[in-house]
N, C-alpha and C positions, 0 to 999 in steps of 0.2 A: 423475465418479469421479476421485479423486486417486491418483496412483501415484508412489512414490519411483522416481526414475530409476535404473536398474540400471547405467548407464554413467558415473555420476558420484557425487558425495558425497551423503549423506543430506540435505544442506541444499538440494538441487535437487529440485523437484517438477514433474511434468509433468501437465497436464490434457489434455482432448481437443484443445484448440486452442492451448494456451500452454505455454511453458517458463518456469518461475520459478526463477531462480538468483541467487546473490549477484553484485553488480556486479563488473566487472573494469575495469582501466584503459582498455581499448579501447572501453568503453561511453560515454566522455565526450562525444564529438561527437554521437552519437545522443540521449543524455539531455539535452544542452544544447538541442538542437532542440525537444524536448518542452517543457522548462521555459521556452523563449523564446516559445512560442506564447501570445499574449494570452488566448485562451480557457481555457488551462490555468492560467496565472499568476494570473488574477483570483481563483482559489479557493485559492491557496497562500499561505503566509506572505509578506508583503511586497506581495501583490496585484499589480496591473497595473504598478506602478512597478518591480517586480522584474524585468521583462523587460529593462530596461537593464543589469542586472547578471547576466543569465542564465549567462554562462560561469563567473563566480565562484561563483554560487549552485549551479550544477550540480556543480562540483568540490567545494565544501564539503559538499553533500548526500551525494555518493558517499563522501566521507571519513567523515562522520558515520555513514552506514549501515554502512560497513566496520568502524568502531570498535564499533558496537553488536553486530555479529556476533562480533567478537573477545571483547568483554567479557561478553556474555550468551548466546552460542551460538545466537542467532536474530536476525532483523532483516528489514528490507525487501529484497525481491528486485528485480532487473531483470525486467521482463515482456517476453518475447520471443514474437512471433507465430510459431507452429510452421510455418505455411505459407510465410511470406515470410522468416523468420529475422531480422526487423527488430525492434529494441528499440522498444517502444511506450509505455513508462512504468515505473512502480514500483508494487509492492503488497507488503504483508507486515505484520509485527508489530514494534512497538517498545514498550519500557517507558517510561511517563511518570511520573516521580516526583511531579509536581504532582497526579496522581490516584491514585498508588500502584496503577496498573493497566497492563495491556498494551493498547495501542491497535492496531486495524486501520487501516491507512492505504493509500491508493491514489491514483494520478493517471495517467491515460492520455491519449495524444495524441488529438485530436479525430477523426482518421481511424479510430480504434477505437471511437468512441462509437456507441451505438445497436445494438450487435451482441451484447450480453450478456457481453462480455469482462471488464468490471470485476466483474460478479457472479461469473463463473467464477473469476477470480483471488481475489476476496474469500472465496468458499467454500473454495477450496484453502488459503488462509491460516488460516481458522478451523479447518478440519479438521486442519491441521498443529499449531495451538495445542492442540487437544484431544488428538490421538493421540500426537504427538511430545513436546510440552511439558507435557501434563497440566494445562493452565490451567483454572481453574474459571469464568473470566469474561473477556470481551474487550469493550472499549469502542471507540467510534468517535466522531470529532468532525467537524463540518462547519459552515461558515457557514450561517446560517439560510436564505438564499436559494439555496443549492446543492441544488435539488430533485432533480437527477439522482443526486447522491451519497446523498441521503436515501433515494431509491427503492432504490438498491443495498443500503444498510443494512437496509432492511425486507425485501428479497428474500432476504437471507441469514439472516433470523430475528432480527435485532436489533429492539429496541423503544426508542422515545423515552423518556428518563428526565427530562431537565431542560435548561434553559439553563445555560450555564457560561461561565467566562472562561478563555481560554488565549492566552498570549503577547500580551495586550492586545486580543484580539478576543472579541466575544460569539459563542459557538458553541452548537450543539445537541449534546447528549451522548446517544448511543444505547449500548445494551449487549445482550449475549447471555450467558446463563448456559449453560455447557457441561455436558452430562451425560457423564460418563466411562463408557465401556463396560467391561464386565468383571465 
């Protein structure tokens, strides 16, 4: 179940185990640690080579996410573990002009893998897209060999559509059509 947090802005969402909120400047060090992990980096743009530039990429990514929130009123959140209060990655929605669609994206620290946290965060993002944004459809992209990410997509009701190209990479494209309640 996803709840809007009553103690903060409507852009903050709390699930059973996670707090999803826009990034703040103080998140930089924790987010850099996530992005610098080779297991995470291998599935992000730039791949394993991006580990060398993790501080720069973390700073740029936080700025891009913040700009998306300002320009579109939604975007990727920092994912905070409710129990430890530690930032464990990002998850949320962003508009991709290349596909004229809103994308679900997520990346979590390996310490959070295998616990259903990516699925929990992804469900919250999809619910937010449906209820708060009224989106008719959300897509997700992954490298073909990112089987864990593909399982998350399938668990949240997405279906494989096709192979696509994004930022010079061959990716799988999944989608979910949202039924608006009312």
